[in-house]
C-alpha positions in Angstrom: 104.0 132.7 7.2 104.7 129.7 9.4 103.6 130.2 13.0 104.4 128.1 15.9 102.3 128.3 19.1 102.8 127.4 22.6 99.4 126.1 23.9 99.1 126.1 27.8 98.8 130.0 28.9 98.5 131.0 25.3 95.7 129.7 23.8 94.4 127.6 26.7 93.7 128.7 30.1 95.1 126.2 32.7 94.2 128.0 36.0 91.3 125.7 36.6 93.9 123.0 37.5 95.5 124.9 40.6 91.9 125.9 41.5 91.0 122.2 41.5 94.0 121.3 43.4 92.9 123.9 46.0 89.6 122.5 46.0 90.9 118.6 46.7 93.2 120.2 49.5 90.2 121.9 51.0 88.1 118.8 51.0 91.0 116.8 52.5 91.5 119.3 55.6 94.9 120.5 54.4 96.1 123.9 53.3 94.8 124.7 50.0 97.2 127.8 49.7 100.3 125.3 50.3 99.0 122.8 48.0 98.7 125.4 45.2 102.0 127.0 45.7 103.8 123.4 45.8 102.1 121.8 42.8 103.8 123.7 40.2 107.3 123.3 42.0 106.8 119.2 42.0 105.4 119.3 38.7 108.7 121.1 37.3 110.6 118.4 39.0 109.0 115.6 37.6 109.4 117.3 34.0 113.1 118.5 34.5 114.9 116.5 37.1 113.6 113.1 36.5 113.2 110.4 33.5 111.0 111.4 30.7 107.2 110.4 31.7 103.8 111.5 29.9 102.2 114.6 31.2 99.1 112.5 32.8 102.0 110.7 34.8 103.7 114.2 35.7 100.4 115.2 37.2 100.2 111.9 39.1 103.8 112.3 40.5 103.4 115.9 41.4 100.3 114.9 43.4 102.2 112.1 45.2 104.9 114.4 46.1 102.0 116.9 47.6 100.9 114.0 49.8 104.5 113.3 50.8 105.4 117.1 51.5 102.1 117.8 53.3 102.0 114.4 55.4 98.6 113.3 54.2 96.9 110.9 51.7 94.7 113.4 49.9 96.0 114.1 46.3 97.2 111.0 44.8 93.9 109.4 45.0 92.5 112.4 43.2 94.7 111.9 40.0 91.9 111.1 37.7 89.9 114.0 38.8 92.9 116.2 37.9 93.3 114.9 34.6 89.8 115.3 33.8 89.9 118.8 34.7 92.6 119.2 32.4 90.6 117.6 29.6 88.2 120.3 30.1 90.4 123.4 29.9 88.8 126.1 27.8 90.3 128.8 25.4 90.9 132.2 26.2 87.6 134.2 24.9 89.8 135.8 21.8 91.5 132.6 20.7 89.3 130.9 18.5 88.5 133.7 16.5 92.0 134.8 16.0 93.2 131.5 15.0 90.6 131.4 12.4 91.8 135.0 11.1 95.5 133.7 10.9 94.4 130.8 8.8 92.5 133.0 6.6 95.2 135.2 6.0 97.3 132.2 4.6 99.6 131.4 7.5 100.4 127.9 8.5 99.7 127.1 12.2 101.6 124.6 14.1 101.5 123.7 17.8 104.4 123.2 20.3 103.0 121.6 23.4 104.4 119.9 26.8 101.3 117.6 26.2 100.5 114.1 25.1 98.2 113.2 22.1 95.2 111.8 24.3 94.9 115.1 26.2 95.8 117.5 23.3 92.8 115.6 21.2 90.5 117.4 23.9 92.0 120.6 23.4 92.2 120.7 19.6 88.6 120.2 19.5 88.2 123.3 21.8 90.3 125.2 19.5 88.6 124.1 16.2 91.5 122.1 15.0 93.4 124.8 13.2 96.9 123.2 13.1 98.9 121.7 10.3 100.7 119.4 12.8 101.0 119.3 16.9 104.7 118.6 18.1 104.3 117.2 21.6 105.9 116.0 24.4 105.1 112.3 24.0 106.8 112.6 20.4 109.9 114.7 21.2 110.3 112.7 24.8 111.4 115.9 26.3 109.5 119.2 27.9 110.1 122.6 26.7 112.4 124.7 27.5 114.5 121.7 26.6 116.5 122.8 23.4 115.9 119.7 21.7 112.3 120.2 21.8 112.9 123.5 19.7 115.7 121.8 17.4 113.0 118.8 16.5 110.3 121.3 15.4 113.2 123.2 13.6 114.2 120.0 11.9 110.7 119.0 10.8 109.6 122.3 9.5 112.9 122.8 7.6 113.1 126.5 9.5 117.1 126.7 8.9 116.2 126.6 5.0 113.8 129.7 5.3 114.2 133.3 5.8 113.6 134.6 9.2 110.9 136.6 8.4 109.0 133.4 7.1 108.5 132.2 10.9 107.2 133.5 14.1 107.0 131.5 17.5 103.9 133.0 19.5 104.1 132.0 23.3 102.9 133.1 27.0 105.6 131.1 28.7 108.8 133.2 29.0 111.1 130.6 30.7 109.7 127.6 28.5 109.3 129.5 25.0 110.5 132.8 24.4 114.3 132.2 25.9 115.0 129.1 24.2 113.4 130.2 20.7 115.8 133.4 21.1 118.8 130.6 21.1 117.4 129.6 17.6 117.4 133.0 16.6 113.4 132.7 15.8 111.2 135.6 15.7 109.0 135.8 19.0 106.0 137.3 20.2 105.6 137.4 23.8 101.9 136.9 24.7 102.4 138.4 28.2 99.1 137.8 29.6 100.1 138.0 33.2 102.3 141.4 32.6 105.3 140.1 33.9 108.8 141.5 33.3 110.9 140.1 30.6 114.8 140.5 30.7 117.7 140.7 28.1 117.8 137.1 27.2 114.8 137.5 25.2 115.0 140.9 24.0 114.3 140.5 20.4 110.5 139.7 21.3 107.6 141.7 20.6 105.3 142.1 23.7 101.5 141.7 23.7 99.1 140.8 26.2 96.5 138.4 24.3 96.3 136.9 20.8 94.5 139.5 19.3 97.7 141.6 20.1 99.9 138.7 18.4 97.7 139.0 15.4 98.3 142.7 15.0 102.0 142.3 15.6 102.4 139.8 12.7 102.5 143.1 10.5 105.8 143.7 11.6 107.1 140.8 9.4 105.3 141.7 6.2 
């Protein structure tokens, strides 16, 4: 079976970045809570409302917006620190073992991530480099949930020529992955680590709460 995965939030824990931004804010004498709440807003603005740029530049521009919004000069100068934090992301505890089991069972693993090669190289080492190929934003020149990202992967993997039971997309991001995958009628497993509530748009997903649950859920497609 072909298994496509989201990376950040699904396999890799991204929470250290917001924590780092909070620390930068505290060191700069501005509100950590406000900085941590605003950063994802500006990250999304750069990704989806401005011309494409690679993810490290997304982070830089989001930090610039924080300086602008919070009337300070605290964040932009710490862009390299933020990127270094991203490079040091770690996998969730169960992930490496489960990816190894999936490969041992004969599944073909592919990654679909809003990242770039230089950053992803660090995370692939952390994950044990289990993937046949990684579809990244610096190749597609767009960010999920843009449907072009999904169409690109679908075309490259010839998913239209395969039976539906031969492929499943596994992801934590409901808005970024589960909903757009539904438009392509992909099988989906929602790794709902934060116990959010889904809706009717992605109603065909199987919901689990970690990658161990996703491994078990694959039995539904045998």
